[in-house]
Biotite code that builds the C-alpha atoms (Angstrom):
import biotite.structure as struc

atoms = struc.array([
    struc.Atom([5.175, -18.181, 20.781], chain_id="A", res_id=1, res_name="PRO", atom_name="CA", element="C"),
    struc.Atom([3.482, -21.298, 19.557], chain_id="A", res_id=2, res_name="THR", atom_name="CA", element="C"),
    struc.Atom([4.673, -22.421, 16.136], chain_id="A", res_id=3, res_name="LEU", atom_name="CA", element="C"),
    struc.Atom([3.073, -24.801, 13.691], chain_id="A", res_id=4, res_name="GLN", atom_name="CA", element="C"),
    struc.Atom([4.531, -28.288, 14.095], chain_id="A", res_id=5, res_name="LYS", atom_name="CA", element="C"),
    struc.Atom([5.022, -29.281, 10.499], chain_id="A", res_id=6, res_name="SER", atom_name="CA", element="C"),
    struc.Atom([7.983, -30.217, 8.314], chain_id="A", res_id=7, res_name="PRO", atom_name="CA", element="C"),
    struc.Atom([6.483, -27.911, 5.693], chain_id="A", res_id=8, res_name="ALA", atom_name="CA", element="C"),
    struc.Atom([7.216, -24.913, 7.919], chain_id="A", res_id=9, res_name="LEU", atom_name="CA", element="C"),
    struc.Atom([10.907, -25.810, 7.954], chain_id="A", res_id=10, res_name="GLN", atom_name="CA", element="C"),
    struc.Atom([10.972, -26.179, 4.161], chain_id="A", res_id=11, res_name="ARG", atom_name="CA", element="C"),
    struc.Atom([9.230, -22.828, 3.729], chain_id="A", res_id=12, res_name="LEU", atom_name="CA", element="C"),
    struc.Atom([11.764, -21.202, 6.039], chain_id="A", res_id=13, res_name="SER", atom_name="CA", element="C"),
    struc.Atom([14.653, -22.560, 3.983], chain_id="A", res_id=14, res_name="ILE", atom_name="CA", element="C"),
    struc.Atom([13.006, -21.510, 0.720], chain_id="A", res_id=15, res_name="GLN", atom_name="CA", element="C"),
    struc.Atom([12.462, -18.055, 2.160], chain_id="A", res_id=16, res_name="SER", atom_name="CA", element="C"),
    struc.Atom([16.116, -17.718, 3.199], chain_id="A", res_id=17, res_name="LEU", atom_name="CA", element="C"),
    struc.Atom([17.235, -18.666, -0.305], chain_id="A", res_id=18, res_name="ILE", atom_name="CA", element="C"),
    struc.Atom([14.716, -16.373, -2.021], chain_id="A", res_id=19, res_name="ALA", atom_name="CA", element="C"),
    struc.Atom([15.686, -13.349, 0.070], chain_id="A", res_id=20, res_name="VAL", atom_name="CA", element="C"),
    struc.Atom([19.400, -13.953, -0.519], chain_id="A", res_id=21, res_name="PHE", atom_name="CA", element="C"),
    struc.Atom([18.828, -14.245, -4.264], chain_id="A", res_id=22, res_name="GLN", atom_name="CA", element="C"),
    struc.Atom([16.742, -11.047, -4.272], chain_id="A", res_id=23, res_name="ARG", atom_name="CA", element="C"),
    struc.Atom([19.828, -9.076, -3.203], chain_id="A", res_id=24, res_name="TYR", atom_name="CA", element="C"),
    struc.Atom([22.671, -11.118, -4.697], chain_id="A", res_id=25, res_name="ALA", atom_name="CA", element="C"),
    struc.Atom([23.950, -10.117, -8.081], chain_id="A", res_id=26, res_name="GLY", atom_name="CA", element="C"),
    struc.Atom([22.384, -6.700, -8.456], chain_id="A", res_id=27, res_name="LYS", atom_name="CA", element="C"),
    struc.Atom([25.915, -5.402, -8.857], chain_id="A", res_id=28, res_name="GLY", atom_name="CA", element="C"),
    struc.Atom([27.237, -8.241, -11.008], chain_id="A", res_id=29, res_name="GLY", atom_name="CA", element="C"),
    struc.Atom([27.984, -11.742, -9.720], chain_id="A", res_id=30, res_name="TYR", atom_name="CA", element="C"),
    struc.Atom([24.694, -13.400, -8.731], chain_id="A", res_id=31, res_name="ASN", atom_name="CA", element="C"),
    struc.Atom([26.057, -15.829, -6.136], chain_id="A", res_id=32, res_name="CYS", atom_name="CA", element="C"),
    struc.Atom([27.296, -13.210, -3.699], chain_id="A", res_id=33, res_name="THR", atom_name="CA", element="C"),
    struc.Atom([26.149, -10.019, -2.012], chain_id="A", res_id=34, res_name="VAL", atom_name="CA", element="C"),
    struc.Atom([28.332, -6.928, -2.379], chain_id="A", res_id=35, res_name="SER", atom_name="CA", element="C"),
    struc.Atom([28.731, -4.308, 0.328], chain_id="A", res_id=36, res_name="LYS", atom_name="CA", element="C"),
    struc.Atom([26.071, -2.136, -1.349], chain_id="A", res_id=37, res_name="THR", atom_name="CA", element="C"),
    struc.Atom([23.707, -5.111, -1.621], chain_id="A", res_id=38, res_name="GLU", atom_name="CA", element="C"),
    struc.Atom([24.409, -6.002, 2.013], chain_id="A", res_id=39, res_name="PHE", atom_name="CA", element="C"),
    struc.Atom([23.494, -2.483, 3.143], chain_id="A", res_id=40, res_name="LEU", atom_name="CA", element="C"),
    struc.Atom([20.297, -2.633, 1.099], chain_id="A", res_id=41, res_name="SER", atom_name="CA", element="C"),
    struc.Atom([19.463, -6.014, 2.644], chain_id="A", res_id=42, res_name="PHE", atom_name="CA", element="C"),
    struc.Atom([20.124, -4.773, 6.181], chain_id="A", res_id=43, res_name="MET", atom_name="CA", element="C"),
    struc.Atom([18.089, -1.584, 5.756], chain_id="A", res_id=44, res_name="ASN", atom_name="CA", element="C"),
    struc.Atom([15.177, -3.337, 4.059], chain_id="A", res_id=45, res_name="THR", atom_name="CA", element="C"),
    struc.Atom([14.872, -6.871, 5.405], chain_id="A", res_id=46, res_name="GLU", atom_name="CA", element="C"),
    struc.Atom([16.275, -6.239, 8.865], chain_id="A", res_id=47, res_name="LEU", atom_name="CA", element="C"),
    struc.Atom([15.106, -2.656, 9.399], chain_id="A", res_id=48, res_name="ALA", atom_name="CA", element="C"),
    struc.Atom([13.707, -3.374, 12.890], chain_id="A", res_id=49, res_name="PRO", atom_name="CA", element="C"),
    struc.Atom([17.215, -4.426, 13.959], chain_id="A", res_id=50, res_name="PHE", atom_name="CA", element="C"),
    struc.Atom([19.005, -1.538, 12.238], chain_id="A", res_id=51, res_name="THR", atom_name="CA", element="C"),
    struc.Atom([16.683, 1.479, 12.405], chain_id="A", res_id=52, res_name="LYS", atom_name="CA", element="C"),
    struc.Atom([18.216, 2.865, 15.612], chain_id="A", res_id=53, res_name="ASN", atom_name="CA", element="C"),
    struc.Atom([21.816, 2.301, 14.535], chain_id="A", res_id=54, res_name="GLN", atom_name="CA", element="C"),
    struc.Atom([23.658, 5.607, 14.861], chain_id="A", res_id=55, res_name="LYS", atom_name="CA", element="C"),
    struc.Atom([27.125, 4.391, 13.829], chain_id="A", res_id=56, res_name="ASP", atom_name="CA", element="C"),
    struc.Atom([27.254, 3.762, 10.059], chain_id="A", res_id=57, res_name="PRO", atom_name="CA", element="C"),
    struc.Atom([30.610, 1.989, 10.388], chain_id="A", res_id=58, res_name="SER", atom_name="CA", element="C"),
    struc.Atom([28.923, -0.866, 12.264], chain_id="A", res_id=59, res_name="VAL", atom_name="CA", element="C"),
    struc.Atom([27.739, -2.278, 8.908], chain_id="A", res_id=60, res_name="PHE", atom_name="CA", element="C"),
    struc.Atom([31.290, -2.190, 7.550], chain_id="A", res_id=61, res_name="ASP", atom_name="CA", element="C"),
    struc.Atom([32.492, -4.090, 10.602], chain_id="A", res_id=62, res_name="ARG", atom_name="CA", element="C"),
    struc.Atom([29.654, -6.611, 10.275], chain_id="A", res_id=63, res_name="MET", atom_name="CA", element="C"),
    struc.Atom([30.455, -7.167, 6.609], chain_id="A", res_id=64, res_name="MET", atom_name="CA", element="C"),
    struc.Atom([34.150, -7.695, 7.388], chain_id="A", res_id=65, res_name="LYS", atom_name="CA", element="C"),
    struc.Atom([33.361, -10.133, 10.187], chain_id="A", res_id=66, res_name="LYS", atom_name="CA", element="C"),
    struc.Atom([30.904, -12.125, 8.060], chain_id="A", res_id=67, res_name="LEU", atom_name="CA", element="C"),
    struc.Atom([33.217, -12.170, 5.011], chain_id="A", res_id=68, res_name="ASP", atom_name="CA", element="C"),
    struc.Atom([35.298, -15.120, 6.205], chain_id="A", res_id=69, res_name="THR", atom_name="CA", element="C"),
    struc.Atom([37.179, -15.573, 2.912], chain_id="A", res_id=70, res_name="ASN", atom_name="CA", element="C"),
    struc.Atom([37.958, -11.827, 2.688], chain_id="A", res_id=71, res_name="ASN", atom_name="CA", element="C"),
    struc.Atom([36.797, -11.406, -0.910], chain_id="A", res_id=72, res_name="ASP", atom_name="CA", element="C"),
    struc.Atom([34.666, -8.333, -0.193], chain_id="A", res_id=73, res_name="GLY", atom_name="CA", element="C"),
    struc.Atom([31.461, -10.259, -0.923], chain_id="A", res_id=74, res_name="GLN", atom_name="CA", element="C"),
    struc.Atom([29.118, -12.438, 1.127], chain_id="A", res_id=75, res_name="LEU", atom_name="CA", element="C"),
    struc.Atom([28.165, -15.809, -0.283], chain_id="A", res_id=76, res_name="ASP", atom_name="CA", element="C"),
    struc.Atom([25.086, -17.669, 0.917], chain_id="A", res_id=77, res_name="PHE", atom_name="CA", element="C"),
    struc.Atom([26.993, -19.571, 3.589], chain_id="A", res_id=78, res_name="SER", atom_name="CA", element="C"),
    struc.Atom([28.536, -16.395, 4.998], chain_id="A", res_id=79, res_name="GLU", atom_name="CA", element="C"),
    struc.Atom([25.152, -14.664, 5.039], chain_id="A", res_id=80, res_name="SER", atom_name="CA", element="C"),
    struc.Atom([23.692, -17.534, 7.052], chain_id="A", res_id=81, res_name="LEU", atom_name="CA", element="C"),
    struc.Atom([26.088, -16.661, 9.887], chain_id="A", res_id=82, res_name="ASN", atom_name="CA", element="C"),
    struc.Atom([24.249, -13.354, 10.257], chain_id="A", res_id=83, res_name="LEU", atom_name="CA", element="C"),
    struc.Atom([20.815, -14.962, 10.084], chain_id="A", res_id=84, res_name="ILE", atom_name="CA", element="C"),
    struc.Atom([21.854, -17.692, 12.520], chain_id="A", res_id=85, res_name="GLY", atom_name="CA", element="C"),
    struc.Atom([23.173, -15.138, 14.993], chain_id="A", res_id=86, res_name="GLY", atom_name="CA", element="C"),
    struc.Atom([19.992, -13.108, 14.802], chain_id="A", res_id=87, res_name="LEU", atom_name="CA", element="C"),
    struc.Atom([17.869, -16.238, 15.170], chain_id="A", res_id=88, res_name="ALA", atom_name="CA", element="C"),
    struc.Atom([19.832, -17.253, 18.274], chain_id="A", res_id=89, res_name="MET", atom_name="CA", element="C"),
    struc.Atom([19.410, -13.782, 19.796], chain_id="A", res_id=90, res_name="ALA", atom_name="CA", element="C"),
    struc.Atom([15.664, -13.844, 19.098], chain_id="A", res_id=91, res_name="CYS", atom_name="CA", element="C"),
    struc.Atom([15.378, -17.360, 20.506], chain_id="A", res_id=92, res_name="HIS", atom_name="CA", element="C"),
    struc.Atom([17.156, -16.275, 23.673], chain_id="A", res_id=93, res_name="ASP", atom_name="CA", element="C"),
    struc.Atom([14.830, -13.284, 24.045], chain_id="A", res_id=94, res_name="SER", atom_name="CA", element="C"),
    struc.Atom([11.791, -15.587, 23.680], chain_id="A", res_id=95, res_name="PHE", atom_name="CA", element="C"),
    struc.Atom([13.169, -17.861, 26.400], chain_id="A", res_id=96, res_name="LEU", atom_name="CA", element="C"),
    struc.Atom([13.771, -15.111, 28.971], chain_id="A", res_id=97, res_name="LYS", atom_name="CA", element="C"),
    struc.Atom([10.086, -14.697, 29.926], chain_id="A", res_id=98, res_name="PRO", atom_name="CA", element="C"),
    struc.Atom([9.634, -18.482, 30.031], chain_id="A", res_id=99, res_name="VAL", atom_name="CA", element="C"),
    struc.Atom([12.648, -19.051, 32.263], chain_id="A", res_id=100, res_name="LEU", atom_name="CA", element="C"),
    struc.Atom([11.938, -16.099, 34.565], chain_id="A", res_id=101, res_name="SER", atom_name="CA", element="C"),
])
C-alpha cells in the first residue's frame, strides 16, 4: 500500500499508540500499566481481527506472560509495544510477500 510521506503521519501514529494504551491502562487501578483483564479487553476490542478466530483462551495468558518481562502481572507501555511491534512486523512481512513474489 502507498502511505503518505509526511513526518506528521509518524507523529499521529505515536500519539495513537499512546492514546490507545491509556484508554485501557488503569481501569483496574494503576494508570501506567495494563492488567490481565485490561489486556484481554484490549485484545478483543482493538485487535479483534487478529483474535476473533482464536479457539484456545489460554493463548492470551501465554501472551501476557511472555510480554510481561518484569513479571509483575501488568504490562507497562514499553512491554505493550513489544506486542504492537511484533504485529507490525508480521503485517509488514505480509505486505512484502506479493511485492517480492
